[in-house]
C-alpha positions as CSV (number, residue, x, y, z in Angstrom):
1,M,0.0,-0.1,-0.3
2,T,1.7,3.2,-1.1
3,P,0.0,6.7,0.4
4,G,-2.2,8.5,-1.5
5,L,-2.0,5.7,-4.6
6,G,-3.3,2.6,-3.0
7,E,-2.3,-0.9,-3.8
8,V,0.4,0.5,-6.0
9,R,4.3,-0.9,-5.8
10,L,6.3,2.2,-6.1
11,A,10.0,3.1,-6.7
12,L,11.3,6.5,-6.4
13,V,15.0,7.0,-8.2
14,H,17.5,9.5,-7.9
15,D,20.8,10.4,-10.0
16,W,22.7,10.7,-6.9
17,L,23.0,11.3,-2.9
18,N,26.6,13.5,-2.3
19,Q,25.2,17.0,-2.3
20,M,22.4,19.4,-1.6
21,G,20.5,22.0,-4.1
22,G,17.0,21.9,-5.4
23,A,17.3,18.7,-6.3
24,E,17.1,17.4,-2.5
25,N,14.8,19.8,-1.8
26,V,12.1,18.0,-4.2
27,L,13.6,14.6,-3.1
28,E,12.6,15.3,0.3
29,E,9.0,16.1,-0.7
30,M,8.6,13.2,-2.7
31,V,9.9,10.9,0.3
32,D,7.6,12.9,3.1
33,L,4.6,12.3,0.3
34,F,6.0,8.4,0.0
35,P,7.2,7.6,3.1
36,D,9.1,3.6,3.3
37,T,9.2,3.8,-0.6
38,P,12.6,2.5,-1.8
39,L,14.7,4.8,-3.0
40,Y,17.3,4.1,-6.1
41,T,20.3,5.9,-6.8
42,S,23.8,5.8,-8.5
43,M,25.7,6.9,-4.6
44,Y,25.2,8.0,-1.3
45,D,27.4,9.5,0.9
46,P,25.5,9.6,4.6
47,D,28.1,11.8,5.6
48,K,27.7,14.6,3.0
49,M,23.6,14.5,3.3
50,P,21.2,15.7,6.3
51,E,21.0,13.2,9.6
52,S,17.5,12.7,8.5
53,Y,18.5,10.6,5.2
54,R,20.0,7.8,6.9
55,R,16.3,6.2,7.8
56,W,15.3,6.5,3.9
57,D,15.0,3.0,2.0
58,I,18.3,4.0,0.3
59,R,19.4,1.4,-2.4
60,T,23.2,2.2,-4.3
61,S,24.3,0.9,-7.5
62,F,27.8,-0.9,-8.3
63,M,29.6,2.8,-8.2
64,Q,29.0,3.0,-5.0
65,G,32.2,1.3,-4.3
66,L,34.3,3.4,-7.4
67,P,37.6,5.0,-5.2
68,G,36.1,8.9,-5.0
69,Y,32.8,8.1,-5.8
70,S,31.7,11.2,-3.4
71,S,34.2,14.0,-3.8
72,H,34.8,13.6,-7.7
73,H,31.4,12.0,-9.1
74,Q,32.0,13.8,-12.3
75,A,35.0,11.7,-13.1
76,W,32.8,9.1,-13.5
77,L,30.3,10.4,-16.0
78,P,30.7,8.0,-18.6
79,V,29.5,5.2,-16.3
80,Y,26.1,6.4,-15.1
81,P,24.3,4.6,-17.7
82,L,25.4,2.2,-17.3
83,A,24.9,1.9,-13.4
84,F,21.2,2.8,-14.3
85,G,20.7,0.6,-17.1
86,R,21.5,-1.9,-14.8
87,T,19.0,-1.0,-11.9
88,D,16.0,-3.4,-12.7
89,L,12.7,-1.6,-11.4
90,S,10.8,-3.6,-13.8
91,G,8.9,-5.4,-11.1
92,Y,7.2,-2.1,-9.5
93,D,4.2,-0.7,-11.0
94,L,5.0,2.9,-10.7
95,V,8.6,4.1,-11.1
96,L,9.0,7.9,-9.9
97,S,12.7,9.4,-11.1
98,N,13.6,12.8,-9.8
99,K,16.1,13.8,-13.0
100,S,18.1,15.9,-13.9
101,G,21.1,13.9,-14.6
102,F,20.7,10.2,-15.8
103,C,18.1,8.3,-13.4
104,H,15.4,8.1,-16.0
105,G,17.7,5.2,-17.6
106,V,16.6,3.0,-15.3
107,C,15.2,-0.6,-16.8
108,T,11.5,-0.6,-16.4
109,Q,10.6,-3.5,-18.6
110,K,11.8,-7.0,-18.7
111,G,9.8,-9.4,-20.8
112,N,5.9,-9.1,-19.8
113,H,6.6,-7.1,-16.4
114,K,6.8,-3.4,-17.3
115,A,6.6,-0.4,-14.5
116,I,4.9,3.1,-16.0
117,H,7.7,5.3,-15.8
118,V,6.9,9.0,-14.4
119,C,10.2,11.2,-15.1
120,Y,9.8,14.5,-13.0
121,C,12.4,16.5,-15.0
122,L,14.2,19.4,-13.2
123,T,16.1,19.3,-16.7
124,P,17.2,17.5,-19.6
125,T,20.6,16.7,-18.8
126,R,22.2,20.2,-18.5
127,F,25.9,19.0,-19.2
128,L,24.7,17.5,-22.4
129,W,22.5,19.5,-23.9
130,L,23.3,23.2,-22.6
131,Y,27.4,22.4,-22.6
132,E,28.5,25.5,-23.5
133,Q,27.1,27.3,-20.5
134,Y,28.5,24.3,-18.5
135,R,31.3,24.7,-19.7
136,E,31.4,28.3,-19.2
137,R,30.4,28.1,-15.7
138,E,32.5,25.2,-14.6
139,K,35.5,26.7,-17.2
140,I,36.2,23.7,-18.7
141,G,39.8,24.6,-21.0
142,G,40.4,23.4,-24.1
143,V,42.4,20.6,-24.2
144,V,39.5,19.2,-21.4
145,N,36.7,20.5,-23.7
146,A,38.4,18.6,-27.2
147,A,38.7,15.1,-24.7
148,L,35.3,15.2,-23.8
149,Q,33.5,15.8,-27.2
150,P,33.8,12.0,-28.1
151,A,32.0,10.9,-24.7
152,L,28.9,13.6,-24.8
153,A,28.0,12.1,-28.2
154,L,28.0,9.2,-27.1
155,L,26.0,10.3,-23.8
156,R,23.9,12.5,-25.5
157,R,22.6,9.2,-27.9
158,W,21.9,7.5,-24.7
159,D,20.6,10.0,-23.1
160,W,17.6,11.0,-26.2
161,A,17.3,7.2,-26.4
162,A,16.2,6.9,-22.5
163,A,14.1,9.5,-22.6
164,Q,12.0,8.3,-25.1
165,R,11.3,5.0,-23.0
166,V,10.0,7.0,-20.3
167,D,6.4,6.7,-20.0
168,H,5.4,10.3,-18.9
169,F,7.4,13.5,-18.2
170,I,6.8,15.9,-15.5
171,A,8.3,19.8,-16.1
172,I,9.3,22.0,-13.4
173,S,8.5,24.9,-15.4
174,T,7.5,26.0,-18.7
175,A,10.8,27.0,-19.8
176,V,11.6,23.2,-19.1
177,Q,9.0,22.4,-20.6
178,E,9.2,23.5,-24.1
179,R,13.2,22.7,-23.3
180,I,11.9,18.7,-23.0
181,R,9.9,19.0,-26.7
182,N,13.0,20.5,-28.3
183,I,15.5,18.5,-27.1
184,Y,13.9,14.7,-26.3
185,G,10.5,15.4,-28.9
186,R,8.3,14.6,-26.1
187,E,5.4,16.2,-24.4
188,S,5.1,16.9,-20.6
189,V,2.4,18.8,-18.0
190,V,4.1,21.5,-15.7
191,I,3.6,20.7,-11.5
192,H,6.0,23.6,-10.0
193,P,8.6,22.1,-7.0
194,P,7.5,22.8,-3.9
195,V,8.4,26.2,-2.2
196,D,7.8,26.1,2.0
197,T,5.2,29.0,1.9
198,E,4.7,28.8,5.5
199,R,8.1,29.3,6.6
200,Y,8.4,32.5,4.8
201,A,5.4,34.0,5.9
202,P,4.4,38.0,5.5
203,D,4.3,40.1,8.9
204,P,2.5,43.5,8.3
205,S,4.3,45.2,11.4
206,V,7.7,44.8,9.5
207,A,8.4,48.1,8.1
208,V,10.2,48.3,4.5
209,A,14.2,49.3,4.9
210,D,16.6,51.1,2.4
211,Y,17.9,48.0,1.2
212,Y,17.5,45.5,-2.2
213,L,18.2,41.9,-1.6
214,I,20.3,38.7,-3.0
215,V,20.2,35.3,-1.5
216,S,22.6,33.1,-3.7
217,R,25.7,30.8,-3.9
218,L,28.1,32.9,-4.9
219,I,29.2,31.4,-8.6
220,P,29.3,32.3,-12.0
221,Y,25.8,31.6,-13.5
222,K,24.1,33.1,-10.8
223,R,25.3,36.4,-12.3
224,I,25.7,38.3,-9.3
225,D,28.1,40.1,-10.7
226,L,25.4,42.3,-13.2
227,A,23.6,43.2,-9.4
228,V,26.8,44.6,-8.2
229,E,28.0,46.6,-11.5
230,A,24.6,48.1,-11.6
231,F,24.7,49.1,-7.6
232,R,28.0,51.1,-8.8
233,H,25.8,53.5,-11.0
234,L,23.5,53.9,-7.8
235,P,25.2,55.0,-5.2
236,H,22.3,56.2,-3.0
237,E,20.8,52.8,-3.3
238,K,21.7,49.8,-0.7
239,L,22.2,46.1,-1.9
240,I,22.7,43.4,0.7
241,V,23.7,40.1,-0.6
242,V,23.6,36.9,1.8
243,G,25.7,33.5,0.5
244,D,28.9,32.0,-0.3
245,G,30.5,30.7,-3.0
246,R,34.0,30.7,-4.8
247,D,33.0,34.2,-6.8
248,R,32.9,36.2,-3.0
249,A,36.0,37.5,-3.0
250,T,35.9,38.9,-6.7
251,L,32.7,40.2,-6.5
252,Q,33.8,42.4,-3.0
253,A,36.3,43.2,-4.6
254,A,34.2,44.7,-7.6
255,A,31.5,46.1,-5.2
256,G,31.2,49.8,-4.4
257,P,30.2,50.9,-0.4
258,N,26.5,50.4,-0.7
259,V,26.6,47.0,-1.4
260,T,27.1,44.7,1.7
261,F,28.3,40.9,1.9
262,L,27.0,39.0,4.7
263,G,27.7,35.3,4.1
264,R,25.1,32.4,5.3
265,Q,22.6,33.5,7.9
266,S,20.5,31.5,10.1
267,Q,16.8,31.0,8.5
268,A,15.5,33.3,11.1
269,R,17.4,36.1,10.2
270,L,17.0,35.5,6.3
271,L,13.2,35.7,7.1
272,E,14.3,38.9,8.8
273,L,15.5,40.3,5.7
274,M,13.1,39.4,2.9
275,R,10.8,40.9,4.9
276,G,12.1,44.2,5.0
277,C,13.9,44.6,1.3
278,K,12.3,46.7,-0.9
279,A,12.7,44.2,-3.5
280,F,14.4,40.8,-4.3
281,L,16.7,40.9,-7.3
282,F,17.2,36.8,-9.0
283,P,19.5,38.0,-12.0
284,G,20.5,34.4,-13.2
285,F,18.4,32.4,-15.6
286,E,17.2,29.4,-13.7
287,D,15.3,26.4,-14.7
288,F,12.9,27.6,-11.8
289,G,14.0,29.4,-9.2
290,I,13.0,29.1,-5.1
291,A,14.3,31.9,-3.3
292,P,12.6,34.5,-5.8
293,V,9.5,32.7,-4.7
294,E,10.2,32.6,-0.7
295,A,10.3,36.2,-1.2
296,L,7.4,36.7,-3.1
297,S,5.8,34.3,0.0
298,A,7.1,36.8,2.5
299,G,5.3,40.0,0.6
300,R,7.8,41.0,-1.3
301,P,8.9,42.0,-5.0
302,V,10.8,40.4,-7.1
303,I,13.4,41.8,-10.0
304,A,14.1,38.9,-12.1
305,F,15.9,38.0,-15.6
306,G,13.1,37.6,-17.4
307,A,13.6,33.8,-18.8
308,G,13.5,30.6,-16.9
309,G,11.1,29.7,-14.1
310,A,10.7,33.6,-13.7
311,L,8.2,33.8,-16.3
312,D,6.4,31.2,-14.5
313,T,6.4,33.1,-11.0
314,V,7.2,37.2,-11.4
315,I,4.4,38.6,-12.6
316,P,5.3,41.9,-14.3
317,G,3.5,45.3,-12.5
318,V,2.2,43.2,-10.1
319,T,4.3,41.2,-8.2
320,G,7.8,42.2,-9.7
321,E,9.3,43.0,-13.0
322,H,11.9,41.3,-15.6
323,F,14.7,42.5,-17.0
324,A,15.1,41.4,-20.6
325,Q,18.7,41.0,-21.3
326,Q,21.9,39.7,-18.7
327,S,23.1,42.9,-18.7
328,V,24.0,45.9,-16.4
329,E,22.3,48.4,-18.7
330,S,18.9,46.5,-18.9
331,L,19.0,45.6,-14.9
332,L,19.7,49.4,-14.7
333,A,16.2,50.5,-16.2
334,V,13.9,48.3,-13.9
335,L,15.8,49.8,-11.0
336,S,15.9,53.2,-11.9
337,G,12.4,53.7,-12.1
338,F,11.3,50.9,-9.1
339,D,9.1,51.7,-6.8
340,P,8.5,49.6,-4.3
341,A,5.4,51.1,-2.7
342,A,3.9,50.1,-6.2
343,Y,3.6,46.4,-5.5
344,N,0.8,44.8,-3.0
345,P,2.5,42.4,-0.5
346,L,-0.8,40.4,-0.4
347,D,-0.8,39.9,-4.2
348,C,3.0,38.8,-4.0
349,R,1.7,36.4,-1.1
350,Q,-1.1,35.1,-3.5
351,Q,1.1,34.3,-6.4
352,A,3.8,32.5,-4.0
353,E,0.9,30.2,-2.4
354,R,0.4,29.0,-6.1
355,F,3.9,27.2,-5.3
356,G,3.5,25.5,-2.0
357,R,3.8,22.3,-0.9
358,T,0.6,21.5,-0.7
359,I,0.0,22.2,-4.1
360,F,2.7,20.8,-5.1
361,R,1.6,17.3,-3.7
362,D,-2.0,17.6,-4.7
363,K,-1.1,17.7,-8.1
364,L,1.3,15.5,-8.3
365,L,-0.9,12.5,-6.3
366,D,-3.7,13.7,-9.2
367,F,-1.1,12.9,-11.8
368,L,0.2,9.7,-11.1
369,N,-3.7,8.6,-10.2
370,Q,-4.6,9.0,-13.6
371,V,-1.7,7.4,-15.1
372,K,-1.8,4.6,-13.3
373,A,-5.6,3.7,-13.8
C-alpha cells in the first residue's frame, strides 16, 4: 500500500546523493509524501547529506564502490548510463524518477513485466544539452573540452534514447517543458517544485527598509556580478547579498560601499531580511528558482531576469518586474524607476501560494493516479 496511490508498488529514483541542492529539496518532499518507499540512486554519501536521510530505504548501484565516488562523482560521467541501465525496476507498478542527470535511464521493462515510468524532469541533462553554458560555468579548458567531445556525443545519444522509454514527463516550469519538447521530442505537464511558503509568511508589522536583497550561492552563472555593477551606478541605493561561494572575493573586490556581503545567515535572519527588503533581485537564469518565490511568500516584489522559471513566478507590474537582457544596462533600466510601494504584498503572497508544498503534493498525486489507472 502506497499512501495516496492505493495498492501500488512504487519506487523512487534520484541521480546521486552526495550534495544538497534544489533537486534534493524536491526529493525530500517526495520521500515525505511516500514514506518507506525504496529510493534507488547511483551513490550515497551519508556524511554529506542530512541525518534524516539515514532513515530512508536507499539502494545504491555498483558505483557506490568506485574510488572517489563522493568527492569526484563527475569523473565517472560515462559510467552513469551503465549503472542506471542495470537498475532493474520492472517488478514495480510505478517508478517516479527525479531527474537532472541520468536516472531516467533505469530499466522498467523485462519480458512481460513493465512498470509505468513517470519522470519529474528538473531539466534535460544540462551537461549534455546546454554544454556551452556548463563549460563556461565550470571553466572547462580547451584540452579537456576537446577530450570530452566523443564521450558527450555518445552520452547524448544514450540520453535521448532513455527519454523515449519514459512513459510520462513532468516539467518543473514552462521553460523546461519547452526544453523537453525541443531536445527529447516529448510532451509534458508542468508541476512546479514545492516551496515552503509557510516558513516565509509575511509580517505586516515589519516596515520596508532601504535595501535590495540577493540570496544566492556566489558562483558565476548566478550573475551576481550584474547586480554588483549596477549598484555602482546607483550610489544612493543599498544592496545586501546573502550567501557564499567561490566568487565571493571577486564580487566583494568589485563592489562599491553600498553593497554589503553577509555570508550565510540563519533562517530567522533570512526571513527578517526578506520581509524588510525593497525588492528581491534574481539576475540569474534558473529553470525554476526557489528563492524568488520565498521572497514573494514574504510579501516582497521580485526583480528577475525575464527567462526560465521567472516567467512562471514573477508577474510584471503585479509581483515585480522582469529585465529583458542579462546586462547591467537592462537591470539598471528597471532599478532606476522601481517603486516598491507600487506592489501589493498580498498580491505577492497570493502568487507565492500557487507554488506551495500542498499544491505540489496534490498535483503530483492527481497525476500519478491518472497514469496508473
